[in-house]
N, C-alpha and C positions, 0 to 999 in steps of 0.2 A: 781799778780791777789793776795786775799784775798781767804780767807775760807767760807767765802759769795758764793760764785763763783764756787764755785762748792764741790761736797759732800765727790768723791773721788778722789785719789790719785794711777796709778797706775806703781810701777820704775820700767822697762824695760829696760831687760842684759843679756847679751847668751855669748855660750861655743862653741870655735870651728869655725867653716866658713862655708862659702856658696859656697867655688871655686864648678866645678863641673868636669873639664876637664877632671882633673887627681887625684882620688880618694882614700884614704888609703881602704882598704891594696889590692886592686887590684896591684893599681898602684907607684914605686919607689918611698919615697917623693912625693908623693899623698897629696892631702889636707885633713883636717880629714873629717871620715869615719863619721858621723854625726859632725848636725846643735841644738843645745838649743837653747830657747829663753826663759828665766821664764818673767813674771810679778806678782808681790808684790805687789799686792792692802791694801790699808789705807784709816782709815772713813782719812777728809779730817780735825778734829781737832784732828786725833790724831799726821799731820803730825808734828807736834814740837817735838814729843817726835823718831823722827829721832836716831836725832844725843844719844841725852842720852841712847836709847834704845843697836846706836853702842856705846859707852862706854861702858855698863855697861856690852861686851860681853866683850871688848878688853882687863878690867881693870883682867874678871875672866879669864882667859885665856896672858895674858899678853902678851899683844901684843902692848904696845906702844914707840912705836922705831916713829911712825910718828900717828896720825892721819888717817891713812885708814884700812883697813883691806883686804889684798891681799887673800884671800882661797885662789888661785893657794901657795903658798907662806906658807900656815901654815903645823906643823909637823897635822901628823893627829889624835894625841890622840888634837889635839887644834881643828881642822878641824868638829871632831867629836860635842864639843865639845860648837861650835859656833853654828854647826846645834839644837842642842836640847833647843841651851839656843834660837833661834832665834821659833821656833816652840813652845814656849809656850807666844809671846805677841804678840795680836791682827790684826792678816793678814793673806791675803789667798794668797797661789800661784796657778799662773795656767802656764804650760809649756806646751811645746809640742819636742818633743824628734823625730829628721829622721836622718832618719840614711840615706844617698847619695847612696850608695852602685849602684840602682836601678836604680841612676839616674845618671850618667857620665858618660859627655859627649851629653849630652842629653837636648833639646833648646827650648824653645815655645812660638817659633813667638809671640805669641796668645797673652801669657798673655805680653812677653817683648816689645808687646807693647800697655799695660795699665802701668807695672807693672818696664819702664825704662828696665839698664841694669844688675841692682839687681830685680831681678822678682823675682826669686828663695826666694830671706829676703824676700819683699813682700808679700809672696804668705804664705809660715809660720811665716809670724806673720799675717797678716790677721789672722790662721786660733787661733792663740791666742787669737788676738781682740775678734775673734767672741766671742769667751769662756769668755773670762773679763767682753766684755760688756755687755751681756746676763745676767749673773753675778750680776750687777752695777745698771744693770734695775731692777731684779726683790725685788735686796733686796730694792733699795731705792723707790720703789711704792710699797712694800709691810709696811716698817718702817718709809714711807710719804704720802704715801698714795699717790707717785708722781715721779718720774723720776728725777734722779740729774745726773750731771753733773759728767764728771769722770777728771781729769788732768790724760796727757798722756810725763810721763818722761826719754826719753831715756837716756841709756848709753853711748853717744858720743863714735865709733869705727873709726882710721877709713878707710878707703874705701866707704862707706855709706853712701847717699845723703837722709836724710831725709823726705825733700821737693820731695824723689824720694816714696817717703814712705807716704807720706801726699796726694799727687797729686792724687799716684793709692786708698788712698781710695775716694778719690774725685768722680773716674770715680766708684771706686762702688755706692755711694749714689747716680751718678748718672745714671746711669745703671738701680736703684730702687730691690724692694725686690726678690732673686730666689724664682722660685716657685718650693714647698716643700723642700727644705733643711732644714735640720733638725738644722743647726746652721744658724750663719747668725752673719755682723758689726747688733749690733743694736743702728742709727745714733741718732736718741735720749740719750743718756745720752755722747755724743761724739760732743765738740767744738774744734775750725782745730786752734785756738787763745787759745787752752789747754791743746795743743800738742807742745812740743819742746823737742833738747839733748844738753844735756853738762857732759865736761870728769864727770869721777867717782868717785874721789875725789871733787866731787864739793856741791856734797848732802850722809846727811851719807844715805838715804833712797835706793840711786841705790848699798852703799857696802852695804845691807842690799841684797838686789834681787843678788847682786855676787853671792853671799851664799851660793841662795836654785837653781844658774841654773849649779853655779859650782859642789855644789851639782850632782846633774840632771847627771851633764854630769863625773863625777866620775864613777857615775857608770852606764854607758851604754861604756862609753870605759877599754873593761874590758882586751883588750893589752896595757896597761900602767903596769905600775912595781907598779902604786900605786890606783890600779885599788879596787872599795870598793863601795856597797850599802849601809852600817851602815849609813849611815851623809847622805841621800836621804829614807834612809826608817825613820829616822827619823824623815823627818821636815810634814808626817803624819800628826800630827792634822792641823799642819796647811794650808790641799794640798783643792785646791776647793771641792765640790764637787757637782755635780743634783742626790737626788735623795736618798742620803746615798753613792753614788758609786761615789770614781776617773774618773776612767777609761773613758779617752772622757772629761773630762771637768777643772779636777786638771790633769793632764797626759795625753797627746794622743799621743802615737803614730804611725808613717809617712812611710815608705805608707799608707792606711788607710786598707791594703789585708795583715794584721801583720806574715801566714803562708806560704806570698811569699820571705820575708822579707831577709830569710836566718841568722839567728840571734842565735848562739850561745847559750849552755846553759848557759852561767852566764852573755851574752848581754837581756837575756829572764826574771830574776830573779828578778829587779826592777818593771822588769811591772808583772809578778804573784806575787807580794806584794800587789801589788795596785788594782788588780781582775785580772789583763787581764786570756785570753786562748787562749791557741797554743793549736791548733790539733795534732800538731806534733816536 
């Protein structure tokens, strides 16, 4: 596809996993406590800059052993520098952080019918896509006077069927606009022919999205010896906002009843930094 076919490009990456049968820290050897999905949006005319941007970061932090960056393998100092450099680029970040403790062992048969076996993953992606497509629609109408299409490129991970994800979106579109819902996927800016998935190393933009997703994951995984909110906080200039606020746009905390999740003080810190307020 040429840049004339779309006005924006959303690179999607994740950290953690979507397993619900056993969940840490409740279960020994359980799946991750968090699933983090990040979308990094660029204008189509900047797509060709993804590789130079990534190479500038790699050069600056002396990560030149390969053409790729794996954020989790970098030293804390290099991670922070990479996040700071990303925050200076013309991009916007949309992240959903889902704490899975309250979802442990849960099975939503209705959602599974629509979203297949990976219904939980599809649901979290949906929340991120609702924010990203609304932002794309508003931004393109403001700047161009019309909706502009958004290409979506997933970082392919084993165990996911991205065909199921697209089928879920098709089901949502056929179902029609939800009544009184604040957010919905705006299909005016989506074309299923512009949705693809490739390995992380095949597009520099996906590695930039990895910096975003991994920074946020590092900020919520407070039980990790590498826990830090520094990288996630450094991304503030490029976090998507609505009405000046990052809350529920650039950063979404799930479940939505945030005081019932049972987060530790450390886990709350990144959300408080971006404007979330907890009652206790």
